[in-house]
C-alpha positions, -999 to +999 in steps of 0.1 A: -459-395-171-453-428-188-437-456-168-400-462-173-389-498-177-352-494-177-322-472-169-317-467-206-352-454-210-346-430-181-313-419-198-332-411-230-359-392-211-333-371-194-315-364-226-347-352-242-352-329-212-317-315-216-322-310-253-352-288-248-336-271-218-307-260-240-331-248-267-350-226-242-317-212-229-306-204-265-336-182-267-331-166-233-294-158-233-295-130-259-320-110-239-300-116-207-269-102-224-288-072-237-301-063-203-267-067-185-251-035-173-217-050-167-196-054-199-180-085-184-213-101-176-227-092-210-196-109-226-200-140-204-237-144-215-228-140-252-199-165-249-221-190-231-247-187-259-222-201-283-214-229-259-251-236-254-256-240-291-229-267-291-245-283-260-277-287-279-259-303-309-240-327-286-272-338-268-290-343-302-260-364-313-261-385-281-297-393-288-289-403-324-261-426-312-286-443-289-309-447-319-334-423-305-352-392-317-362-360-299-396-363-284-403-325-284-414-323-248-409-292-228-384-292-200-406-278-172-377-273-148-358-250-173-391-232-181-397-225-144-361-213-138-362-189-168-396-175-158-382-169-123-352-152-139-375-130-160-393-119-129-360-110-112-349-089-142-383-071-144-382-064-107-351-041-108-338-011-126-307-011-148-276-014-127-255-036-105-285-049-086-302-063-117-268-077-128-265-095-094-301-108-098-294-121-133-263-139-120-285-155-094-309-167-120-281-179-144-264-199-117-296-216-108-298-227-144-262-238-144-266-258-112-296-276-127-277-284-158-246-295-139-266-319-118-284-333-148-254-337-170-235-354-142-263-379-138-267-387-175-230-390-179-229-416-152-258-435-167-241-436-201-209-449-185-228-476-166-246-487-198-214-489-217-222-460-240-187-445-240-193-421-270-224-408-255-207-403-221-179-384-238-203-360-254-220-354-220-187-350-202-178-321-226-210-303-218-206-309-181-171-293-181-183-263-199-213-258-176-190-260-146-167-234-162-196-211-169-207-213-133-173-205-120-171-175-144-204-162-131-191-165-095-159-147-104-179-118-120-202-116-090-175-117-064-151-095-084-173-065-091-211-069-094-219-078-058-198-050-043-213-025-067-248-036-058-240-032-021-226+003-028-258+012-046-278+001-015-257+021+009-260+052-012-298+047-014-300+042+023-279+073+030-301+094+006-333+081+024-318+089+058-309+124+046-344+130+033-359+118+066-337+141+086-345+169+063-382+163+068-378+161+105-358+194+105-385+212+085-412+199+108-392+210+139-386+244+124-423+249+116-432+238+151-408+263+167-420+291+145-456+284+155-447+284+192-431+318+188-460+333+168-489+318+187-481+332+222-482+367+208-516+361+193-528+347+226-516+378+246-534+400+220-567+381+226-563+383+263-558+421+262-588+425+239-609+404+264-598+425+294-606+457+274-640+444+265-647+436+301-635+470+313-658+487+288-687+466+299-681+475+335-679+513+328-711+512+308-729+494+336-718+520+362-729+549+339-763+533+335-767+530+373-758+566+379-783+578+353-810+558+370-802+574+404-803+609+389-837+603+374-851+594+409 
């Protein structure tokens, strides 16, 4: 990373970071909207896509007003957040759970942007760049509104539905476990009833064999005495 000689240079670097961050988000939001189960969440993602396109334009305009051009560098922070969000989406089936996980990922993105826009707005104000600051203030307000909307959707329906899904799965698992235990117990009881009968049969057969053996021995001894 090149050394930064002034606060203005730092502001320009952060604006370039935000520009690429918004560009990455423009690519990611349509897929997030497509994979959302909740209609409200899907609408929120699509609505924020339109806002994000405006955010990109405002950041590009802020750079131009500073007499700067986009440097084309990748915002690694946004890249990492979106990759994490992709992993979350891939790790759950369609339903409230995946919606909750997407809200988690989206709010991490929003919090990153809120923090960064708040910082660059302050820098612009301190440097006397009022027009630049105003552009950034607009973006900051919309990012905060988007974050609040996601919270409202999560607390209003998605989180409760995800919790309901979990309880239903837990109940189903418990029922299966109890069913398996009942089957095992039934088989065990059946075997206990059957096996003692077989054991008694084997004991009778053994006694009969012993009895036959004893009779045969006595007959043999009598035959020998007669011969003498």
